[in-house]
C-alpha positions as CSV (number, residue, x, y, z in Angstrom):
1,X,8.5,13.3,-12.7
2,X,9.9,11.5,-15.8
3,X,13.0,10.4,-13.7
4,X,10.7,8.9,-11.1
5,X,8.7,7.0,-13.7
6,X,11.9,5.7,-15.2
7,X,12.9,4.2,-11.8
8,X,9.7,2.3,-10.9
9,X,7.7,-0.7,-12.2
10,X,5.9,-0.9,-14.5
11,X,6.8,2.5,-16.0
12,X,10.5,1.8,-16.4
13,X,9.6,-0.8,-19.0
14,X,8.2,2.0,-21.2
15,X,10.3,3.5,-24.1
16,X,11.4,7.0,-23.2
17,X,9.1,8.7,-25.7
18,X,6.1,6.9,-24.2
19,X,7.1,7.9,-20.7
20,X,7.3,11.5,-21.8
21,X,3.7,11.2,-23.2
22,X,2.5,10.0,-19.8
23,X,4.3,12.8,-18.0
24,X,2.6,15.4,-20.3
25,X,-0.8,14.1,-19.2
26,X,0.1,13.6,-15.5
27,X,-0.6,16.0,-12.7
28,X,0.8,16.3,-9.2
29,X,-1.2,17.2,-6.2
30,X,-0.4,17.7,-2.5
31,X,-2.7,16.2,0.1
32,X,-2.8,17.0,3.8
33,X,-2.9,14.2,6.4
34,X,-6.4,12.7,6.5
35,X,-7.4,14.1,3.1
36,X,-9.2,11.7,0.8
37,X,-7.9,11.1,-2.8
38,X,-11.0,9.1,-3.8
39,X,-13.8,7.0,-2.3
40,X,-14.9,3.5,-2.8
41,X,-17.6,3.4,-5.5
42,X,-16.4,6.4,-7.5
43,X,-15.7,5.8,-11.2
44,X,-12.0,5.1,-11.6
45,X,-10.4,7.5,-14.0
46,X,-6.7,7.5,-13.1
47,X,-3.7,5.6,-12.1
48,X,-2.0,7.0,-9.0
49,X,1.6,7.1,-7.8
50,X,2.9,8.2,-4.4
51,X,5.7,10.7,-4.9
52,X,6.2,11.6,-1.3
53,X,4.5,10.7,1.9
54,X,2.2,7.7,2.5
55,X,-1.3,6.7,1.3
56,X,-3.5,4.1,2.9
57,X,-6.1,2.2,0.9
58,X,-9.1,1.5,3.2
59,X,-12.0,-0.8,3.1
60,X,-14.9,0.2,5.5
61,X,-16.7,-2.7,7.0
62,X,-20.4,-3.0,7.7
63,X,-20.0,-1.8,11.3
64,X,-18.1,1.3,10.1
65,X,-14.6,0.1,11.1
66,X,-11.8,0.7,8.7
67,X,-9.5,-2.1,7.4
68,X,-6.3,-1.0,5.7
69,X,-5.8,-3.2,2.7
70,X,-2.5,-1.6,1.5
71,X,0.1,1.0,2.6
72,X,1.4,2.8,-0.4
73,X,4.8,4.5,-0.1
74,X,7.0,6.6,-2.5
75,X,7.4,5.1,-5.9
76,X,4.4,2.8,-5.6
77,X,1.6,3.0,-8.2
78,X,-1.9,2.0,-7.2
79,X,-5.4,1.4,-8.7
80,X,-4.0,0.4,-12.1
81,X,-6.6,-2.4,-12.6
82,X,-9.7,-0.3,-11.9
83,X,-8.4,2.4,-14.3
84,X,-8.2,-0.2,-17.1
85,X,-11.8,-1.5,-16.9
86,X,-13.1,1.9,-15.7
87,X,-15.0,0.1,-12.9
88,X,-15.6,1.7,-9.5
89,X,-12.7,2.1,-7.1
90,X,-12.8,-0.8,-4.6
91,X,-11.4,1.1,-1.7
92,X,-11.0,4.6,-0.2
93,X,-7.6,6.2,-0.6
94,X,-6.5,8.5,2.3
95,X,-3.3,10.4,2.8
96,X,-1.8,9.0,6.1
97,X,0.6,11.9,6.2
98,X,1.2,15.0,4.1
99,X,1.7,13.5,0.6
100,X,2.4,14.4,-3.0
101,X,0.7,12.1,-5.4
102,X,0.9,11.8,-9.2
103,X,-2.3,11.2,-11.1
104,X,-2.1,9.7,-14.6
105,X,-5.4,9.7,-16.6
106,X,-6.7,6.2,-17.3
107,X,-7.0,6.8,-21.0
108,X,-3.3,7.7,-21.3
109,X,-2.3,4.7,-19.2
110,X,-4.4,2.4,-21.4
111,X,-3.0,3.8,-24.6
112,X,0.6,3.3,-23.3
113,X,-0.2,-0.4,-22.6
114,X,-1.5,-0.8,-26.2
115,X,1.6,0.8,-27.7
116,X,4.2,-1.1,-25.6
117,X,4.0,-4.9,-25.1
118,X,6.8,-4.7,-22.5
119,X,4.8,-2.1,-20.5
120,X,1.7,-4.3,-20.7
121,X,3.7,-7.3,-19.5
122,X,5.2,-5.4,-16.5
123,X,1.7,-4.0,-15.6
124,X,0.3,-7.6,-15.6
125,X,3.2,-8.7,-13.4
126,X,2.3,-5.9,-11.0
127,X,-1.4,-7.0,-11.0
128,X,-0.3,-10.6,-10.1
129,X,1.9,-9.4,-7.3
130,X,-0.9,-7.3,-5.8
131,X,-3.4,-10.1,-6.2
132,X,-1.1,-12.5,-4.3
133,X,-0.9,-9.9,-1.5
134,X,-4.7,-9.6,-1.3
135,X,-5.0,-13.4,-1.3
136,X,-2.5,-13.7,1.5
137,X,-4.2,-11.0,3.5
138,X,-7.6,-12.8,3.1
139,X,-6.0,-15.9,4.6
140,X,-4.8,-14.0,7.6
141,X,-8.4,-13.8,9.0
142,X,-8.0,-17.4,10.2
143,X,-4.8,-16.7,12.1
144,X,-4.4,-15.4,15.7
145,X,-3.9,-11.7,16.5
146,X,-0.2,-12.5,17.3
147,X,0.4,-14.1,14.0
148,X,-1.4,-11.4,12.0
149,X,0.6,-8.6,13.8
150,X,3.9,-10.4,13.4
151,X,3.2,-10.8,9.7
152,X,2.2,-7.2,9.3
153,X,5.4,-6.0,11.0
154,X,7.6,-8.3,8.9
155,X,5.8,-7.2,5.7
156,X,6.0,-3.5,6.5
157,X,9.7,-3.9,7.4
158,X,10.3,-4.6,3.7
159,X,9.0,-1.2,2.9
160,X,10.3,0.9,5.7
161,X,13.2,-1.1,7.2
162,X,13.3,-2.2,10.8
163,X,11.7,1.0,12.2
164,X,8.1,1.2,11.0
165,X,6.6,4.7,11.3
166,X,3.0,3.6,11.9
167,X,0.8,4.1,15.0
168,X,-0.6,1.1,16.9
169,X,-4.1,2.1,15.6
170,X,-2.7,1.9,12.0
171,X,-1.1,-1.5,12.7
172,X,-4.4,-2.7,14.1
173,X,-6.3,-1.6,11.0
174,X,-3.8,-3.4,8.7
175,X,-3.9,-6.6,10.9
176,X,-7.7,-6.6,11.1
177,X,-7.8,-6.5,14.9
178,X,-9.0,-4.0,17.5
179,X,-6.8,-1.2,18.8
180,X,-7.0,-2.8,22.3
181,X,-5.8,-6.2,21.0
182,X,-3.0,-4.6,19.1
183,X,-1.8,-2.7,22.2
184,X,-1.8,-5.9,24.3
185,X,-0.1,-8.0,21.6
186,X,2.6,-5.4,20.8
187,X,3.2,-4.9,24.5
188,X,3.8,-8.6,24.8
189,X,6.1,-8.5,21.9
190,X,8.0,-5.7,23.6
191,X,8.4,-7.7,26.9
192,X,9.7,-10.6,24.9
193,X,12.4,-8.3,23.4
194,X,11.1,-8.8,19.8
195,X,10.2,-5.1,19.2
196,X,10.6,-1.7,20.7
197,X,7.7,0.7,20.5
198,X,7.7,4.5,20.9
199,X,5.3,7.2,20.0
200,X,4.1,6.6,16.4
201,X,6.7,3.9,15.5
202,X,7.8,0.4,16.1
203,X,11.3,-1.0,15.7
204,X,11.8,-4.7,15.1
205,X,14.7,-6.0,17.2
206,X,14.6,-9.7,16.5
207,X,13.1,-10.4,13.0
208,X,14.0,-14.1,13.1
209,X,12.1,-14.7,16.4
210,X,9.2,-12.7,15.1
211,X,9.1,-14.8,12.0
212,X,9.2,-18.0,14.1
213,X,6.3,-16.7,16.2
214,X,4.4,-15.9,13.0
215,X,4.9,-19.5,11.7
216,X,4.5,-21.4,15.0
217,X,1.7,-19.6,17.0
């Protein structure tokens, strides 16, 4: 676990003795696909890191539909900010596949920030990056389904490479569109030679043209 923390932001900015302190307080847990880590509204008491698998952060809308706000992959921490102010979790966290997740108590995380200015700085940089992502996603509601899905595919390609292991339903939830609209739009992308879809995954064939579509639709 210490080796993992030493390789990822913001923990790699911690002095080794401080990382060891965090490791001593941290716990690993395995979650089955579909299992909930925590729910929106629960008191936040920990920082979480995906060790293996994939975790989706979900916001449920008034009509009961789920919107995926973030896809967390191995090496990515999440819910650092709620853990600092001890406010309620703003989302549900659900294992999208079998996953192993590290849980660091909020108090230990907070103490590490107080003892290490470098760690505090790296944590704030992570907050800023996540806030930019949220702001960008909020602007996507004014764009067409084509633009939103193109942007989602290009963003996910930065995490997974050109082959993205998500279902069309999952892509729809991230793009904030219906499953039916996602199917039609992705099918059109396929006919244009931009992507190739198979069961449970999508491969980007022409990222440049997909980017042009994203910017010009």
